N, C-alpha and C positions, 0 to 999 in steps of 0.2 A: 504494499500499500504506499502510495505517495504521502509523505508526511510534510511536504513543503507547505508553508502558510500561504494562502492565496487571498489577496486583497481584492475585494469587489467594490469599485467606484460606481456610485448610483445604485447602492444595494437595495433601495426601497422603491426603485422604478420598475416598469413593465418587464423590461429584460433582466435587469440585475438581481431582482428579487427571485426570480426563478432560477437563474444561475446559482444563487446562494443555496436554494432548496436542492437542486441536483447534485451539487458538489457535496454538500453536508450529508445528504442521504446516502452517497457513495462513499462516506467515511473520511472525507477530506477536512483538513483544518482551514476554516473559512474566517476571514476578518472583514467585517461589514462596515463600509464608511457611512457616516451620517453628518449632516450639517447641523443637527440639533444635539442637545445634551444626551450623553450616553445613558441609556435606560436598561441595557441587558449586556450580558457577557458576549464577548466576540464582536462588539461594537467599537469603533474608534471614530472620534470626532475630528473632522477636518473641514476646511473652508476652501472650496475650489477657486474662489475669487481671489481671496487674500493669500492663499497658500498656507495659511496657519494650520499646523497639525500634519502637513504633508510629509515632511522630513521624518517624523516619529512613525507615521503609518507605514511608509515605505521601509523604514528600518526594520520593522517587524515582520516584513513580508519577503517571499521568495518570488512569487509571481503575482501578476496584477492584470485585472481588466479595466480598461479605460474607456470612459464614455462622456461626452459632454452633455451636461443637463440641459433640457429645453429651456428656452427663454434667452439664449445667447446666440446672437448671429455671428460673433467672431470666436468660433470654436477653437481656433489655433491659440488664442490668448489663455484659454483654460487648459488645453492639452499639452502645449509645449512645456511648461514648468513641470508637469508630471512625467513627460518622457525624459526630460533632463535629470530629474531625480532618479528616475528608474536606472538611467545610464550611470548616474554617480555612484548609485548603491549596488550596480552590477547585478540586477535582478536576472533570474534564470529565464524568465519568459514574459513577455507583454502581448495581450491581445487587445487591439484597439478596434472599436466599432465607430465607423463613420456612416456613410450613406451611398448607396448605389448612384454612380454617375459623379462620385467626389473626384475621381481621377481624371475627369474630362478637362477640368481647367486647373493648370498647374499652379495658379495664383489664388485658388479658393482656400479659405481657412482650413477646411477638412483636408484638403490635398497637401497643404503645407505641413499639417501635422503627420500625415502618412509619410512624406518625404523625410521628415525629421526622424521618424521611428526607423524607416528603411535604412537610413544612413547612420544610425546610432551605434551599430555593432552589436546590439542585443538580439537575442532569438525573439521573433515575433510572428503574429499572424494579424491581418486586417480583414475584418468582415464588413461588407458593404450591403446591408439589407435594403430591399425596396420598401415601399409604404407598407405600414403595418396594417393588418386586418382589425387589429385592437383599437385603431383610431375610431372605428364606428361604435364602440362602446365606451369610449372616453371623450376625445376632442369634438367629435361631431354628435355626441349623444343628445345634448340639450334639445337641439332642433328635431331630431328623430322622435323624441319622446313628446315635446310640446306641440309640434306641427305635423309629425308623421312625415317629414320630408328630409332628404339629405341635400343640403343646400351648399353647393361648392362650384367654382368657376373652372370646371374641368372638361366641358364639352362632353364628346362621345369618346374620348381616349380611353384605351384599355391599359390596365396596370396589372402587372403580375404580383399582386398583393401577397405578403407572406405572414404567416401566423407567428407572432412574437415568441411563442413557446418553441417554435423550431429554431429561431435565432438563438434562443437561450441554450438549447440542447447542443447546438453547434459550438457555441462559446464554451460551455462546460467541457466539451470533448477537446477542443483545441488548447484549452489553457493548461491542461495536464498531459497532452500528447505532443511529443517533441518530434513526431514523424513527419510533420508537414510544416516545418518551421519556414519562416521567411517567404510566405505566400500570402496573397490576397484572394478573398473569395467574394464574388457578387452572388448574394443570396436572395432567391425569389421563391414564390409559391409555384405550384405546378401548372398554372394556365393564367391567361391574362383575361380580365373581366373589365368591362366598363361599369360606371357607378349605377347605371339603370339595371344591370345584371345583379349587382350586389343588393339593390333594393328589392328585386324580385325574390331573391333567395331568402332574405330576412322576412319579406311579407308572406312567403309560403310557410315558413316555420312558426311563425306567430299568429297566422290566420287573421292578418289585418294589413290593409294596404299601406305600404311605405312607398313614397314617390321621390325620385330623383329629379331636381331641378338645377339646370346649368345657370349660375348667377353671374352678375357682373363682379369682377374683383373688388370694386369699391365697396359693394355691400358686405363682403367677408371682411375687408380691412376695417369697416366700422364695427363689425361684431366683435373682432378680435381686440380692437383698441378699447371697446366698452368692457372687455373682460380683463382689462388692465395689463395686457401683454405689452412689452416694450415695443416702441415703434420700429426699431431696427430689427427685432425679431419678426414682427408682423411683415415688414418688407422682404425679409428672407423667406418667409413661408409662401408670400405671393409669388416671388420669384420661382421657387421650386415647384409650386403648383402650376405656374406658367410653362415650365418644361414638361411637366406631366401631361398637360393639355396638349402640347405639340408631339406627344407620343414617345417620349424618351424613356418612359417607364414600363413599356410593353413587353420588353425582352424576358424570356424565360430561360433560366439556366439549371444546370443538373447538380450544382454544388452541395445543395442539402442532402440530396440522395447519395451523392459521392462520399460525403463525410459521415453521414449517419446510417448509410445502408438501407434507407427506406425513402420512400416518396414523402414530400412535404404534406402537411395537413391541407385539405382543401376547403373551400368556402362552406361547404355543408357541414364539415367537422367543427368549424369556428362557430357558425350560427347556432347549431345545436348545443354547444357548450356554453354560450353566452346569451341565449335567448331571453332569460329572465330579466336582463337589464333593459330590454325594450318593451317593458311592460306587456309581456306575453300572456295571452288568454290561457 
C-alpha cells in the first residue's frame, strides 16, 4: 500500500471531495485543504490567494492535486505559487486539473500554469475535462427549478459533457500511479449532446417538461453579476461559453476509458443519480 501523504487542494469541491473519498476508501493517507478553520482530522488550512499555509501543507505532503477554485479568472496567479512550492519541496507527483482547450492558447492563464508544471522537472499529469454534467444540478439549477428552463447562450452546439465522478476517478488513479507520468489527458463523456437533448433526458426522468432556451449573453451576464460573481470571472465564463457555442467542445476522446478501463458514465446515468435535485415527481 502506498503510504505517501496526498494533499487535495479544493477538497470540498465537486471533484476534490470525491477524490478524497476514493483515495481514503482505498487506504491512502489524505490531507484535505480548507480555506476555513480546521474542524476535523486530516484537514489543513491554507489560503490560495494569499499563500498562507501553503508551505506547511506541502511540507506535510508527498503528492498533490491542484485545482484553481471557481471565481478567479486568472488561474495562473493561483496555481503558479503552488507549482513553485511543489518544486521547491520536491514532491513525488503533481496532478493538475485545467480545462479542455486550455492548451489552444499558449498565453491563457491555465496554459501558462500547465507549461510551468511541464517545465518544473516534477513528475506530473494534467487533466483537461470538458464541461461538467454536474453544472445542471449546481450552477444552472436555480433556473431549472424556478422556471423549468435551461437558459444559456450556447445555441445548438453539442458538448461532450463529462460526469465529474469520472474526473475524480481519473485523478485518484493518476495521483498514485506513476506509469503514465508527464502526460496530459483531455477528458470527455462518451457522446456529444446539445442542451436541448440534455433538457429532454431530464424531462423524461422527472416526468415534467424542462425546456432549453438560447439566450443573449447579456442576460446571463446580468444573472451572474446579480449572484455577486466577480466581473472578471463573469467575462471569463461568457468567453468560454462563446467557444462552446462555436463548437469547440464537441470532440469526444477515449481517455477515460483508456485510464479507467471502462466507458464514461452517460447522460442517463447522471440524470438518474441526481433526479431529486430537480424537484422530481
